N, C-alpha and C positions, 0 to 999 in steps of 0.2 A: 765612219769616219767621214766619208764624202758629204754626208748630210750635215755634220757638225761644222766642218769647213765651209760649207755653203751659207750656214746661219751664223757664222761667228761675227761677234760685235767688232768691227775693225776700229772703231774709235777707242774701244778699251784695250784694244791689242797694240796699236800702233803708238799711242800717245805715251805709254809707259817705256817703249824701247827709244823713242824720239827723246824723252826726258833723261833716260840713261845714258843715252849717246851725248847728248849736249852736255850732261854733268860730267862725262869723263874728259871731254874737251876742256871745260872749265877747271876741272881738278888739276889738269896738267899746266894749264896756264896758272893756277894759282899757287901751285906747289913746285913750279920748275926751279925756283930759286930757294925756296922754304927749305926743300928736301937737302940740297948738297950743302947749304950754308950751315943751317941750324942742325940738322940732324945727320950730316956727314953721309948721305945716300945719293944714289943717283937721281937725276933730275927726272927720270922715268919712273921712280920707285912707286909713288902713289897711282900713276897712270896705269902701271902694269897690273897692280892689285886689282884697282877698280874693274878694269877691262875682264880679269879673271872671273871677278864676282858677277859682272855684267853678263857674261856668257852663260854662267850658271844659272843666274836669274832668268834669262831668256828661256833656259830650259825649263825651269820649275813655272814660268808662266804659261808656257805651251802644254805642258804636263797637267796643270790644274785646270785649264781651259777645256780639256777633253775629259778630265777626271770627275765622274758624276759627283756633284757636291752633297747630294743627299747620303752618300757614304760616310760623310764626314759627321752625320747626325749619329751613325751608329758606333762611330769612334770616340764620342764624347768622352766616356770614362778614361779611355786611355789617353786623351788630350789632357785631361784634368790632373791625372796622375804624373804625367810628364811636366806639367807646370809647377806643380808641388815639389818633385823631385829635383828639378833644375834649380828651383830658388832655394831650398833647403840645402842643396849641395854646395852653393856659394859660400855658405859659412864655414865649410870645410875645406874647399879647394879653390876659391874664388881669388881673384887677382884685385888687389886694391888700386883704384884709379882715382885720382882726386879725392882723397879720403871717404871713398864710398867702395865697398866690395861687392861690385855689380858685373864683374866680367869673369869670363873663363879664358884662360889663356891656351889656345890650341897649338901653340907653334907657329902654324902657318896662317892663323889668323885669331883674332879676339872676338869671342861671342858674348852678347849681352843676351841673357835669358829673358829679360823684360820685353824684348821685341817679340819673342815668340808667345810671351803672355798677352800681348795685345791682340793678336789674331786669335789665340786660343781661347781667350775669355769671349771674344767676339762670338765664335762657334758653340761654347758651352752655353751663353746666355740665350743664343737663338734657338739652339736646340731644346733647352728645357722650357722656355717660355713657349715655344710653338707647341710642345706637347700638353701644356697647362691651359690651352685655349678654352677649353670647356668650362673651367671653373677659374679663370683668370681674375674674377672680381673678389676671390677669397683671399685676402691678405695673408692670413695665417698658414694657408695650405698652399698657395701658389705663387706669392711674390716673396715671402720672406725667407724660404730655405734657400733659394740660389743666392740671395744677397749675404748669407752667412759665410758662404764658400767664396764668394767675391771679396768680402770684408778681409778674410783670412789671407787671401793672395795678396791683396794690397798691403796688408800690414807685414808680410813677409819682405815686401819691397821696401817699405818704410823703415824697416829694421835694418837695410844694408848700411847707412841710410841713404835712400834715394828718394825723397819726399816730391820732386819735381816730377819724376817718372810715374809715381804712384798716382800723383794728381791727374795727369795726362790719361792714363789708364782707366782712373776712376770717372774722367769725363766721357771718355769713349764708351765706357759700360753704361754710363747714364743715358746716353743716346738711346741705346738698345733697349734698356728697361722701360724708358719713358714711351717708347713707340711699340710695346709689346701689347698693348691693350689694356694695361691696368688702369684703375679708375684715377681720376683727377685728384680726388682727396688723399689717395694714396702716395701720389707723386708728391703733393704739398706736405704730406707726413714726412716723406723721406728727405726731403729738401731740408724741413725743420730740424731733423735728427741730426743730418749731416752738419748744419751748421752750429747745432750744439756741440757736437762733437770736436768740430775745429776751433771753437771757443775754449772749450775746456783743455784741448792739447797744445793750443798756441804757445802758451808760456814755455813748455817743455821743447817745442820744436823751434821757437825762434833763438837764433845765434847771431853773434856779431856777423859772421860770414853770409848769413842769408839777408839779414838787413843790409849790408853791403851791397848786394844784387839790387836791392829796390833803390838805393841811394845812387847807385852807378847808372840806373835806368832812368831815373826820373830828375835827378840832379848831378848829370856827368860833369859840367863844368866848375863844381865845387871841389872835385877831386881829380883833375885833369891828368895827374901822374899815378893815380892810384885806382879805386874802383870805377872811376868814368872813363879810364883810358881806352877801354876796348869800343865802346859806344862811340866816343868822339872820333877814333880812327874811321870807324864806319860811316860816320857823317862826311868825313873828308873824303871818302872814296864815292859816297853817293853825290856829294855836291861836285866834284871834279868830273864825274861822268857826264853829266848835262842830259840833253836829249839823244844824243847819238854815241856818247862814249868816247874814250881816248883810242879806242882801237883794241883787237884782240891780242893779248900779250903783252900790251903797252901800259897797263897799270902799274902804279908806284906803291900803293899801300900794302901790297903783298910782299914787297922787300924788306920784311922785319917790322913794319909799321902795325900791321892789321894781325892780331892774335889768331891762330887756327884758320888762316884763309880759305882752306881747302874743305873745311868741315862746317862749323856753325855759322861762319860769316861769309859763306861763298856768294850768296846774295849781294854783298856789298861789292866782292869783285866784279860781278856781272854788271853791277850798276855802273862800276868805273869804266869798265873795259868796252860795254855794249850799250851804256845810256839806259835812258827810261825806257827806250824801245825794247831793248832787251829783256828787261825787267817785266815789262807789261806780257811780253810773249810768254815768258816762263810762267807767270801768274795765270794767263790765259789757258795755258795747256793744263796746269794743275786744276784750275776752275772748272774746264770741260770735263776733265777726269771725274770730279766730284759730282759735277750736276749730271753726268751720264749715269753714274751710279746710283744717284738718288732717283733717277727717272726709272731705271730697271728695277730698283726696290718697289716703287709705286705700281709697275705694271705686273710684277710677279704676284701670281695667286697663292702660291704657296707661301704660308707664314714663315718657315724656316729661311727659305730663300730670300724672302723680303727682308728679314731681320738682319741676315747675312750681309746682304747687299747694303743695307742702311748703315750697318756698323763699321764695313769696310770704307765706304765713302766718309763716313764721320772721322775715322782714323786718319785717312789722307789730309782731310780739310784741317783737323785741328793741329796736326802736326806742322802743316804748312803755315796755317795762321801763327802759331806760337813761334815759329822760326823767324818769320817777317816781322812779327811784332817785337822780337828780341833785337834784331837788326836795326830796325827804325826807332827803337826808344819807347815803344808802346808798352812793351812788357819787359819784366827781367830776363837777364840772360839765365837760361836754364839748360843750354847744351843740348837743345833738340836739333836733329839734322832736318835740312830740307827734303822731302820725300823724293827720291830717285836721283837727286841732283848731287847732294852732299857726298863727300868720301866715307864710306863705312860698308864693311861686308855684311854684317848681321842685319843692318837696317835695309839695305838694298835688297837682300835675299827675301826677308819677309815681305817687303812691299811687292816684290815681283810675285811671289805666291799668293799673296791676298788677291791682287788684280787678277791673277789667273782664276781663283775661285770666283770673284765677280764676274769675270768672263763666262764662266760655265753657268751661273745663274740667268746671265743676260742670253746665253744660247739656248737655255731652256725656255725663255720667254719668247725668242724667235721662232722656235720650231712650233710652239703652240698656236702663236699667230699665223703661221704657215698652215698648219692643220685646220685652224678655223676658216681660213681662206678657202681650203680645199672643200669644206662641209658646207659651204654657204648654199642656200636654196637655189636650185636650177630654175631659171625661168620657164614659163609654160610654153609648151610646144618645142622645148629644147631636149636633147637626149639626156636620159637620167644615168646614163653609164658612169661609173666611177673612172675618172682618168688616171688619178694618182694611186695605183694598187700597191704601191711599196710602203705606204705609211697607214698601219691598221688603226682602226678607230678606238681611241681609248677615252674613259672617263677621266675627267680630273678629280683630283682629290685633295681638299684643302686639309692641312694638317690641323 
């Protein structure tokens, strides 16, 4: 334990806690009027729940930081069964929210299985492709079988229906698959097949409601009281904030103008109250987390750990990009929370758990770096006595 704590990656440990704490402050600021006026609850209602999830999340972060990530490779079958069981169970016990049966109502909180699927699928794909490295060039034997299971899981999410979440999970999975060592021509083939499927299914998936999201994102001022209302209010919040903002708690758009100010549009509240400076700080911390994860992925010599770190980094980066894109009008509004900052229990817990796993991969990398230093050649004339007798010499094994 002492060795693990000594080699812990404090960047990956401190940034999620800082983002979660900052998110709790902004959630209170965004919901202190929203809760009592619109939901008839206490002004501390959302803050109390987020703090509860935050403390549980910190526990998960610490646990998975010291939990050997290679054990997850042995638990792959169980993780796959859990993903399928939870997704199928939604059709019988799920709660309908915004015309999609995507949630379980657990009384004390609502849980979205798709959040678990994000990290579950990363673990599965990282484990299965790391085992197939010896014959990764064989498309039929190595590449195709995991894709069939991945497609089935994505199909269950599409049937909820939740096409936006399925697309995000598919994008995360694509990063892991493309980085697993498969041939470039196989990647091109998969891209082509995916595009064909999208074109074939597009007529069935396109509805007036989904088209309205694009209209609201790219032509908001044509329907200022309809589909463009959300984005226009976000623009007002961003423009009002300027460089330094109106001051913490002094925002106006959260007072019934900006829909869901504590969840999807929390960055608009940050922009209004803390200005461009506040936005840059949040983006900087999220970016630092993603870049550190990609660095760990590159440094890790274990294929499973490397793919795991890359998948988790991609998950955080993709969700942050989509949330910020929706808030700024670059992308349609899809209801994706800002990692660690937006209100939401299932999202926060899975994010903290995932970064804990990423921490453990980083910890393994740091331990190996320390062992390499301890085994460096001794200069001529110096004593050859091994000073560090607490760390037995081990051979590295690449999956």
